[in-house]
C-alpha positions, 0 to 999 in steps of 0.5 A: 505752144512750147512744144512747137516752139521747141521744134522750130528752135531745134531745127533752126539750130541744127539745120541752118546752112550758114557757116561762120567762123565766130568765137563766142563766149557767153553765159546764159542764165535762166532762173539763176542757173548758168549755162556756159557756151564756148562755141568755137567752130560749127554751124549752130544758130542762136536767135534772140529778139534783137540779134542772130548769132551764127556760131560754130562748134569744134566738133560735129557732135557738139553742135547738137549738144549746144543746140539742145542747151540753148533750147533748154534755156529759151524754153525754161526747162530745168534738167534737174527737175522731173517733168511729165507730158509730151513737152517734158524734158525727157520727151524732148530728148526722145524726140531728138534721138528718134528723129536722128534714127529716122533720118538715118533709116530713110537713107538706107537702100530701099528706104531712100525712095518712096515705097509706092512711086519710087520718088527719091528722098521720102520724108513721110512714113506710115507707122502702121505699115512700116514704109517710107513714102513721099509727100504725094503718096502720104496724102493717099495713105491718109485716105486709108485711116483704117489701114495706114497712118502717116507722120512726117519724119522731120516735123512730127513727134515719134514715140519710141515704139513706133521708131522701133517698128520702122527699124524692124519693117522698112520698105524692103520688108514691106515689099516682100509682104505687100508685093509678093505676088504682083502679076507681070502685066500689072502696072506699077506707077512711078512718081510722075504718073497720074493720081488715079494710078498711084491711088489705086496701086496703094489701095490694091497693095494695102487695103485690098491686099491683092498681092500678098498671096492670100487669095487670087480673086483679083487675079482672076478678074484681070485674067478672065476670058471676058472682062465687061465694063461700061465706060464714058466714051468721047464721040468722034463728031459731037465730042460729047461723052456717051455711055458705051459698053466695053467687052475685053476678050481673051478668047479672040484677043479683041476689044469690042464696044457696044452703043447699047447694053442689049446690042448684039452687034459691036460698034467696033472690034479692035485687035490686041495686035496693035492696041495700046492704052495710056492714062491721059487725064489732061487731054481727056479732061477727066482725072480718070481719062484713058486713051486707047490707041490702035491701028486701022487701015495704016492709021492710028485711031484713038478712043477717049474714055473714062469711068467715075470710079477709079478702081473700075477704070484702073482694073479695066486698064490692067485687064487690057495689059493682061490680055495684051500679054496673053496675046503676045505669049500666044503669038511668040511661043518661045517666050513661054517657059523659056529663058526669054521670060526670065529677067537677066538684067536691066539697062538704064536708057538716058538721053542722046546728049549723054551718050545714048543712041540706037540704030538698026543692025543686021546679022544672025542670032543664036536662034537661027535664021529667023532672027535677022533684024537687029537693034544696036543700043549704045550706052556710056558703059556698054553696047547692047544688041537685040534681035527681032524676028520681023522687020516691023518689030525692029522698027517699032522697038527703034522708034520706042527707044528713040522716043526715050533718048530724045527726051531730056533727063530729069533730076530723078533720071540722073539719080536712077542712073547713078544708082544703077551704076553703083549696082543698087 
């Protein structure tokens, strides 16, 4: 109990934000041992049963010193007496030192966002993998006890050896190991994505080690000529979910589904030309719900499917993305082995109310007369012009851009915008 009391008092003393200019001269005695406190200006809070004193130190470094002295008094520690165990005086001192190191580490570039979903200000860490993660992702790491063990960087006790490992590893070093060979088509989830996407991303990285380059077995699954899997599909009329067999093909770039397993004729054949897939668990009513959209007779059609196994549905989702990419590369040969396939940079797209806009423009690009349909994207920092080969592609891109800039910016968006402007 004394350890938890120490943690409570220590952080109460250090991190309370009330600042008062109060002069206090007092002598604290515990076991007839005096502890002088002349607190002049700073932000230390001293708590007794009957009163609370907001005190201030002349220098910032004195705050921790005096806070520690007060904790020593309250808990009855005698610094001159050797003690053993996790609640000993030396262990408490190591806790304070290691906690300070961790708080400094998590503010460094790369560590200041979650290693798995890029959420800002992570306050948990996997001390077996050496990565800093957010609260939500830390819960998913707990589901992998043989691979990852997590602690709070603010509330838990950290042994010095674990802190040294975190100093050596960190998010950037871990990314170079566990995300070494992530395919272009593989979806990397963000903070607001559904749980199954983030959970399977974490499992793929650390448990199955799909992207370390050790083997390409999983890559072959995503990019195979045919990917077949059963799914529960929502009926158009009765709205009930029935089991259907789905067949994804890179031979003819289609997605087919069959009513029965032994059926020879598919119920529907969907071209990759206009196909899109997105997780919609709330709309479908299942945590693994996937919405497949496509065009048919100038109308948008939707298939609502799910699978009880998270790995199966996410693999199906990424296989769709791989097939869609293969289709685009086949259709646009200039994208293959050209500068177009190499990332030249990136641009943040904010909201219209913050100076972002998009419009159509015409002209001739360096590629020649075929690229006549332009897109004019304006940001607060600069203006961009993109050229399309077909008018339909221009309209699709403009619609996609407008959908983004019409949405209000979130606190995470503001942070990302600031980081990009600083060149991080």
